[in-house]
Biopython code that builds the backbone (N, CA, C, O; Angstrom):
import numpy as np
from Bio.PDB.StructureBuilder import StructureBuilder

atoms = [
    (1, "MET", "N", (90.971, 61.683, 229.055)),
    (1, "MET", "CA", (90.129, 61.229, 230.592)),
    (1, "MET", "C", (88.936, 61.256, 230.333)),
    (1, "MET", "O", (88.186, 62.139, 229.915)),
    (2, "VAL", "N", (88.698, 59.354, 230.845)),
    (2, "VAL", "CA", (87.402, 59.382, 230.756)),
    (2, "VAL", "C", (86.435, 59.531, 232.164)),
    (2, "VAL", "O", (86.904, 59.170, 233.243)),
    (3, "SER", "N", (84.858, 60.166, 232.057)),
    (3, "SER", "CA", (84.584, 60.517, 233.308)),
    (3, "SER", "C", (84.413, 59.176, 233.940)),
    (3, "SER", "O", (84.350, 58.029, 233.499)),
    (4, "THR", "N", (84.363, 59.689, 235.063)),
    (4, "THR", "CA", (83.673, 58.318, 236.572)),
    (4, "THR", "C", (82.560, 57.600, 235.765)),
    (4, "THR", "O", (81.730, 58.154, 235.044)),
    (5, "GLY", "N", (82.672, 56.410, 235.983)),
    (5, "GLY", "CA", (81.423, 55.435, 235.208)),
    (5, "GLY", "C", (81.042, 55.209, 233.880)),
    (5, "GLY", "O", (80.288, 54.289, 233.564)),
    (6, "ARG", "N", (81.653, 56.212, 232.881)),
    (6, "ARG", "CA", (81.794, 56.120, 231.446)),
    (6, "ARG", "C", (82.984, 54.897, 230.845)),
    (6, "ARG", "O", (84.136, 55.280, 230.640)),
    (7, "HIS", "N", (82.719, 53.872, 230.668)),
    (7, "HIS", "CA", (83.956, 52.762, 229.634)),
    (7, "HIS", "C", (84.113, 53.858, 228.712)),
    (7, "HIS", "O", (83.260, 54.663, 228.336)),
    (8, "PRO", "N", (85.642, 53.746, 228.324)),
    (8, "PRO", "CA", (86.009, 54.563, 226.864)),
    (8, "PRO", "C", (85.615, 53.224, 225.995)),
    (8, "PRO", "O", (86.193, 53.371, 224.918)),
    (9, "LYS", "N", (85.111, 52.360, 225.986)),
    (9, "LYS", "CA", (85.195, 51.734, 224.648)),
    (9, "LYS", "C", (83.413, 51.494, 224.716)),
    (9, "LYS", "O", (82.713, 51.061, 225.632)),
    (10, "ASN", "N", (83.080, 51.946, 223.420)),
    (10, "ASN", "CA", (81.532, 51.962, 223.433)),
    (10, "ASN", "C", (80.790, 50.846, 223.654)),
    (10, "ASN", "O", (80.007, 50.947, 224.598)),
    (11, "PRO", "N", (80.798, 49.660, 222.984)),
    (11, "PRO", "CA", (80.128, 48.327, 223.388)),
    (11, "PRO", "C", (80.011, 47.921, 224.799)),
    (11, "PRO", "O", (78.869, 47.648, 225.168)),
    (12, "ILE", "N", (80.953, 47.825, 225.655)),
    (12, "ILE", "CA", (81.416, 47.516, 226.899)),
    (12, "ILE", "C", (80.412, 48.587, 227.682)),
    (12, "ILE", "O", (79.577, 48.243, 228.519)),
    (13, "ASN", "N", (80.643, 49.871, 227.273)),
    (13, "ASN", "CA", (79.344, 50.933, 227.782)),
    (13, "ASN", "C", (78.124, 50.440, 227.451)),
    (13, "ASN", "O", (77.426, 49.906, 228.312)),
    (14, "ALA", "N", (77.843, 50.524, 226.555)),
    (14, "ALA", "CA", (76.314, 50.142, 226.122)),
    (14, "ALA", "C", (75.729, 49.084, 227.307)),
    (14, "ALA", "O", (74.660, 49.325, 227.869)),
    (15, "VAL", "N", (76.576, 47.832, 227.644)),
    (15, "VAL", "CA", (76.693, 46.798, 228.548)),
    (15, "VAL", "C", (76.155, 47.493, 230.009)),
    (15, "VAL", "O", (75.171, 47.356, 230.736)),
    (16, "ILE", "N", (77.010, 48.066, 230.002)),
    (16, "ILE", "CA", (76.878, 49.040, 231.636)),
    (16, "ILE", "C", (75.633, 49.816, 231.768)),
    (16, "ILE", "O", (75.003, 49.918, 232.820)),
    (17, "GLY", "N", (75.370, 50.260, 230.846)),
    (17, "GLY", "CA", (74.395, 51.187, 230.884)),
    (17, "GLY", "C", (72.775, 50.464, 230.943)),
    (17, "GLY", "O", (71.790, 51.116, 231.290)),
    (18, "GLU", "N", (72.723, 49.070, 230.555)),
    (18, "GLU", "CA", (71.986, 48.620, 230.504)),
    (18, "GLU", "C", (71.647, 47.308, 231.951)),
    (18, "GLU", "O", (71.104, 46.231, 231.706)),
    (19, "LEU", "N", (71.932, 47.566, 232.843)),
    (19, "LEU", "CA", (72.524, 46.153, 233.663)),
    (19, "LEU", "C", (70.773, 46.231, 234.271)),
    (19, "LEU", "O", (69.945, 47.139, 234.345)),
    (20, "PRO", "N", (70.778, 44.919, 234.593)),
    (20, "PRO", "CA", (69.267, 44.707, 234.873)),
    (20, "PRO", "C", (69.642, 44.518, 236.764)),
    (20, "PRO", "O", (70.716, 44.308, 237.330)),
    (21, "GLN", "N", (68.285, 44.699, 237.304)),
    (21, "GLN", "CA", (68.593, 45.237, 238.657)),
    (21, "GLN", "C", (69.193, 43.568, 239.236)),
    (21, "GLN", "O", (68.889, 42.512, 238.682)),
    (22, "GLY", "N", (70.068, 43.692, 240.430)),
    (22, "GLY", "CA", (70.445, 42.263, 240.773)),
    (22, "GLY", "C", (71.752, 42.203, 240.638)),
    (22, "GLY", "O", (72.510, 41.595, 241.394)),
    (23, "ILE", "N", (72.223, 43.166, 239.159)),
    (23, "ILE", "CA", (73.870, 43.503, 238.953)),
    (23, "ILE", "C", (73.746, 44.697, 239.516)),
    (23, "ILE", "O", (72.821, 45.509, 239.551)),
    (24, "GLU", "N", (75.413, 44.669, 240.191)),
    (24, "GLU", "CA", (75.703, 46.133, 240.105)),
    (24, "GLU", "C", (77.214, 46.483, 239.698)),
    (24, "GLU", "O", (77.925, 45.527, 240.007)),
    (25, "MET", "N", (77.907, 47.459, 239.145)),
    (25, "MET", "CA", (78.687, 47.529, 238.383)),
    (25, "MET", "C", (79.400, 48.538, 239.789)),
    (25, "MET", "O", (78.632, 49.265, 240.419)),
    (26, "VAL", "N", (80.867, 48.478, 240.155)),
    (26, "VAL", "CA", (81.848, 48.531, 241.401)),
    (26, "VAL", "C", (83.183, 48.845, 240.451)),
    (26, "VAL", "O", (83.818, 48.022, 239.792)),
    (27, "LEU", "N", (83.473, 50.597, 240.601)),
    (27, "LEU", "CA", (84.370, 50.875, 240.184)),
    (27, "LEU", "C", (85.538, 50.620, 240.760)),
    (27, "LEU", "O", (85.612, 51.132, 241.877)),
    (28, "VAL", "N", (87.024, 49.684, 240.241)),
    (28, "VAL", "CA", (87.939, 49.581, 240.455)),
    (28, "VAL", "C", (89.349, 50.430, 240.627)),
    (28, "VAL", "O", (90.061, 50.690, 241.597)),
    (29, "HIS", "N", (89.397, 50.700, 239.381)),
    (29, "HIS", "CA", (90.761, 51.320, 238.352)),
    (29, "HIS", "C", (91.710, 50.747, 239.289)),
    (29, "HIS", "O", (92.006, 51.471, 240.239)),
    (30, "LYS", "N", (92.331, 49.428, 239.214)),
    (30, "LYS", "CA", (93.279, 49.280, 239.801)),
    (30, "LYS", "C", (94.171, 48.165, 238.396)),
    (30, "LYS", "O", (93.650, 47.266, 237.737)),
    (31, "GLY", "N", (95.429, 48.612, 238.340)),
    (31, "GLY", "CA", (95.780, 48.056, 236.993)),
    (31, "GLY", "C", (95.353, 47.854, 235.824)),
    (31, "GLY", "O", (95.899, 48.766, 235.204)),
    (32, "HIS", "N", (94.738, 47.271, 235.082)),
    (32, "HIS", "CA", (94.162, 47.114, 233.944)),
    (32, "HIS", "C", (92.724, 46.947, 234.194)),
    (32, "HIS", "O", (91.921, 47.328, 233.341)),
    (33, "ARG", "N", (92.347, 46.432, 235.248)),
    (33, "ARG", "CA", (90.886, 46.506, 235.575)),
    (33, "ARG", "C", (90.169, 47.904, 235.655)),
    (33, "ARG", "O", (90.553, 48.800, 236.407)),
    (34, "TRP", "N", (89.320, 47.985, 234.988)),
    (34, "TRP", "CA", (88.533, 49.320, 234.960)),
    (34, "TRP", "C", (87.182, 49.364, 236.163)),
    (34, "TRP", "O", (86.686, 50.420, 236.554)),
    (35, "GLY", "N", (86.699, 47.859, 236.665)),
    (35, "GLY", "CA", (85.758, 47.866, 237.387)),
    (35, "GLY", "C", (84.869, 46.383, 237.264)),
    (35, "GLY", "O", (84.530, 45.939, 236.167)),
    (36, "MET", "N", (84.652, 45.912, 238.154)),
    (36, "MET", "CA", (83.515, 44.509, 238.343)),
    (36, "MET", "C", (82.130, 44.962, 237.985)),
    (36, "MET", "O", (81.653, 46.095, 237.919)),
    (37, "LEU", "N", (81.515, 43.555, 237.734)),
    (37, "LEU", "CA", (80.127, 43.499, 237.779)),
    (37, "LEU", "C", (79.814, 42.463, 239.106)),
    (37, "LEU", "O", (80.430, 41.439, 239.404)),
    (38, "GLU", "N", (79.213, 42.782, 239.463)),
    (38, "GLU", "CA", (79.026, 41.712, 241.284)),
    (38, "GLU", "C", (77.446, 41.402, 240.783)),
    (38, "GLU", "O", (76.788, 42.121, 240.030)),
    (39, "CYS", "N", (77.109, 40.408, 241.271)),
    (39, "CYS", "CA", (75.812, 39.997, 241.495)),
    (39, "CYS", "C", (75.401, 39.643, 243.056)),
    (39, "CYS", "O", (75.609, 38.747, 243.874)),
    (40, "VAL", "N", (74.702, 40.872, 242.969)),
    (40, "VAL", "CA", (74.396, 41.075, 244.507)),
    (40, "VAL", "C", (73.492, 39.507, 245.434)),
    (40, "VAL", "O", (73.396, 39.330, 246.649)),
    (41, "VAL", "N", (73.046, 38.747, 244.460)),
    (41, "VAL", "CA", (72.114, 37.551, 244.955)),
    (41, "VAL", "C", (73.739, 36.396, 245.434)),
    (41, "VAL", "O", (73.976, 36.102, 246.606)),
    (42, "CYS", "N", (74.408, 36.045, 244.544)),
    (42, "CYS", "CA", (75.407, 35.031, 244.911)),
    (42, "CYS", "C", (76.944, 35.764, 245.100)),
    (42, "CYS", "O", (77.923, 35.093, 245.428)),
    (43, "GLY", "N", (77.006, 37.075, 244.873)),
    (43, "GLY", "CA", (78.327, 37.405, 245.433)),
    (43, "GLY", "C", (79.357, 37.446, 244.171)),
    (43, "GLY", "O", (80.471, 37.956, 244.290)),
    (44, "ALA", "N", (78.839, 36.793, 242.795)),
    (44, "ALA", "CA", (80.060, 36.003, 242.220)),
    (44, "ALA", "C", (80.679, 37.731, 241.082)),
    (44, "ALA", "O", (79.690, 38.419, 240.830)),
    (45, "THR", "N", (81.423, 38.071, 240.757)),
    (45, "THR", "CA", (81.977, 39.039, 239.953)),
    (45, "THR", "C", (82.805, 38.707, 238.683)),
    (45, "THR", "O", (83.178, 37.547, 238.510)),
    (46, "GLU", "N", (83.054, 39.516, 237.938)),
    (46, "GLU", "CA", (83.339, 39.581, 236.762)),
    (46, "GLU", "C", (84.148, 40.729, 236.125)),
    (46, "GLU", "O", (83.498, 41.774, 236.152)),
    (47, "ALA", "N", (85.203, 40.843, 235.636)),
    (47, "ALA", "CA", (86.204, 41.985, 235.345)),
    (47, "ALA", "C", (85.762, 42.540, 234.603)),
    (47, "ALA", "O", (85.189, 41.904, 233.719)),
    (48, "ILE", "N", (85.769, 43.945, 234.533)),
    (48, "ILE", "CA", (85.189, 44.714, 233.403)),
    (48, "ILE", "C", (87.081, 45.331, 233.088)),
    (48, "ILE", "O", (87.692, 45.980, 233.937)),
    (49, "TRP", "N", (87.614, 44.976, 231.884)),
    (49, "TRP", "CA", (88.986, 45.225, 231.242)),
    (49, "TRP", "C", (89.116, 47.001, 231.066)),
    (49, "TRP", "O", (88.061, 47.619, 230.925)),
    (50, "SER", "N", (89.885, 47.450, 231.074)),
    (50, "SER", "CA", (89.953, 49.154, 230.841)),
    (50, "SER", "C", (90.373, 49.081, 229.238)),
    (50, "SER", "O", (89.874, 50.114, 228.792)),
    (51, "THR", "N", (91.020, 48.409, 228.152)),
    (51, "THR", "CA", (91.506, 48.245, 227.254)),
    (51, "THR", "C", (92.058, 46.597, 226.881)),
    (51, "THR", "O", (93.159, 46.050, 226.824)),
    (52, "PRO", "N", (90.588, 46.160, 226.663)),
    (52, "PRO", "CA", (90.304, 44.731, 226.180)),
    (52, "PRO", "C", (91.112, 44.473, 224.835)),
    (52, "PRO", "O", (91.329, 45.558, 224.296)),
    (53, "ARG", "N", (91.560, 43.556, 224.211)),
    (53, "ARG", "CA", (92.057, 43.299, 223.168)),
    (53, "ARG", "C", (90.685, 43.779, 221.987)),
    (53, "ARG", "O", (90.561, 44.805, 221.317)),
    (54, "ASP", "N", (89.859, 42.640, 222.093)),
    (54, "ASP", "CA", (88.395, 43.241, 221.321)),
    (54, "ASP", "C", (87.196, 43.333, 222.281)),
    (54, "ASP", "O", (86.612, 42.476, 222.944)),
    (55, "ALA", "N", (87.039, 44.531, 222.148)),
    (55, "ALA", "CA", (85.791, 45.582, 222.707)),
    (55, "ALA", "C", (84.335, 44.528, 222.573)),
    (55, "ALA", "O", (83.509, 44.294, 223.455)),
    (56, "ASP", "N", (84.363, 44.134, 221.482)),
    (56, "ASP", "CA", (82.999, 43.172, 220.993)),
    (56, "ASP", "C", (82.630, 42.161, 221.776)),
    (56, "ASP", "O", (81.559, 41.799, 222.262)),
    (57, "ASN", "N", (84.317, 41.572, 221.814)),
    (57, "ASN", "CA", (84.149, 40.128, 222.446)),
    (57, "ASN", "C", (84.200, 39.925, 224.066)),
    (57, "ASN", "O", (83.776, 38.922, 224.640)),
    (58, "HIS", "N", (84.920, 41.293, 224.833)),
    (58, "HIS", "CA", (84.829, 41.327, 226.247)),
    (58, "HIS", "C", (82.772, 42.033, 226.904)),
    (58, "HIS", "O", (82.128, 41.891, 227.943)),
    (59, "ALA", "N", (82.568, 42.596, 225.837)),
    (59, "ALA", "CA", (80.813, 43.295, 225.653)),
    (59, "ALA", "C", (80.280, 41.482, 225.638)),
    (59, "ALA", "O", (79.484, 41.181, 226.527)),
    (60, "ARG", "N", (80.631, 40.574, 224.850)),
    (60, "ARG", "CA", (79.708, 39.628, 224.716)),
    (60, "ARG", "C", (80.002, 38.822, 226.556)),
    (60, "ARG", "O", (79.104, 38.664, 227.383)),
    (61, "ARG", "N", (81.162, 38.529, 226.709)),
    (61, "ARG", "CA", (81.517, 37.959, 228.222)),
    (61, "ARG", "C", (80.696, 38.263, 228.983)),
    (61, "ARG", "O", (79.903, 37.472, 229.494)),
    (62, "LEU", "N", (80.772, 40.168, 229.307)),
    (62, "LEU", "CA", (80.002, 40.399, 230.378)),
    (62, "LEU", "C", (78.233, 39.894, 229.914)),
    (62, "LEU", "O", (77.628, 39.404, 230.868)),
    (63, "LEU", "N", (77.509, 39.973, 228.725)),
    (63, "LEU", "CA", (76.800, 39.858, 228.830)),
    (63, "LEU", "C", (76.376, 38.257, 229.099)),
    (63, "LEU", "O", (75.268, 37.927, 229.524)),
    (64, "LYS", "N", (77.250, 37.504, 228.837)),
    (64, "LYS", "CA", (76.943, 36.142, 229.234)),
    (64, "LYS", "C", (76.917, 35.972, 230.806)),
    (64, "LYS", "O", (76.023, 35.322, 231.349)),
    (65, "PHE", "N", (78.244, 36.769, 231.729)),
    (65, "PHE", "CA", (77.902, 36.628, 233.122)),
    (65, "PHE", "C", (76.497, 37.454, 233.177)),
    (65, "PHE", "O", (76.642, 37.911, 234.311)),
    (66, "VAL", "N", (75.664, 37.792, 232.891)),
    (66, "VAL", "CA", (74.781, 39.116, 233.483)),
    (66, "VAL", "C", (73.506, 38.123, 232.871)),
    (66, "VAL", "O", (72.336, 38.429, 233.100)),
    (67, "ALA", "N", (73.777, 37.206, 232.267)),
    (67, "ALA", "CA", (72.259, 36.244, 231.918)),
    (67, "ALA", "C", (72.625, 34.967, 232.521)),
    (67, "ALA", "O", (71.645, 34.318, 232.887)),
    (68, "ARG", "N", (73.718, 34.444, 232.719)),
    (68, "ARG", "CA", (73.814, 33.364, 233.805)),
    (68, "ARG", "C", (73.321, 34.146, 235.183)),
    (68, "ARG", "O", (72.375, 33.566, 235.716)),
    (69, "HIS", "N", (73.857, 35.585, 236.009)),
    (69, "HIS", "CA", (73.223, 35.581, 236.861)),
    (69, "HIS", "C", (72.077, 36.414, 237.226)),
    (69, "HIS", "O", (71.948, 37.058, 238.266)),
    (70, "SER", "N", (71.017, 36.297, 235.952)),
    (70, "SER", "CA", (70.166, 36.908, 236.178)),
    (70, "SER", "C", (69.021, 36.008, 236.889)),
    (70, "SER", "O", (68.128, 35.643, 236.124)),
    (71, "HIS", "N", (68.883, 35.467, 238.666)),
    (71, "HIS", "CA", (68.606, 34.814, 239.155)),
    (71, "HIS", "C", (67.049, 34.935, 239.372)),
    (71, "HIS", "O", (66.619, 35.908, 239.992)),
    (72, "ASP", "N", (66.197, 33.983, 238.883)),
    (72, "ASP", "CA", (64.371, 33.917, 238.779)),
    (72, "ASP", "C", (64.380, 34.007, 240.177)),
    (72, "ASP", "O", (65.431, 33.739, 240.759)),
    (73, "GLU", "N", (63.302, 34.367, 240.871)),
    (73, "GLU", "CA", (62.599, 34.766, 242.131)),
    (73, "GLU", "C", (61.810, 33.248, 242.517)),
    (73, "GLU", "O", (61.297, 32.943, 243.594)),
    (74, "GLU", "N", (61.885, 32.574, 241.487)),
    (74, "GLU", "CA", (61.095, 31.549, 241.734)),
    (74, "GLU", "C", (62.061, 29.905, 241.803)),
    (74, "GLU", "O", (61.670, 28.782, 242.123)),
    (75, "GLY", "N", (63.167, 30.303, 241.439)),
    (75, "GLY", "CA", (64.005, 28.877, 241.265)),
    (75, "GLY", "C", (65.613, 29.558, 241.691)),
    (75, "GLY", "O", (66.608, 28.833, 241.699)),
]
sb = StructureBuilder()
sb.init_structure("model")
sb.init_model(0)
sb.init_chain("A")
sb.init_seg("    ")
for serial, (resi, resn, name, xyz) in enumerate(atoms, 1):
    if name == "N":
        sb.init_residue(resn, " ", resi, " ")
    sb.init_atom(name, np.array(xyz, "f"), 0.0, 1.0, " ", f" {name:<3s}", serial, name[0])
structure = sb.get_structure()
């Protein structure tokens, strides 16, 4: 059993460990969904799957979500 807040796949756990301000991780544990990334500015969410087919690709998808939702204070 994996402890709360720690994803079993290392690439995904690395992304979760370095989230910028404005992006929160919410634990869900419903079905295959392990949690969600949520943008506090616009409310967008991205699922974090517990058993992705390719953990590296899933981590890249999460990083793209973070990049898209790093809202600048200027615009």
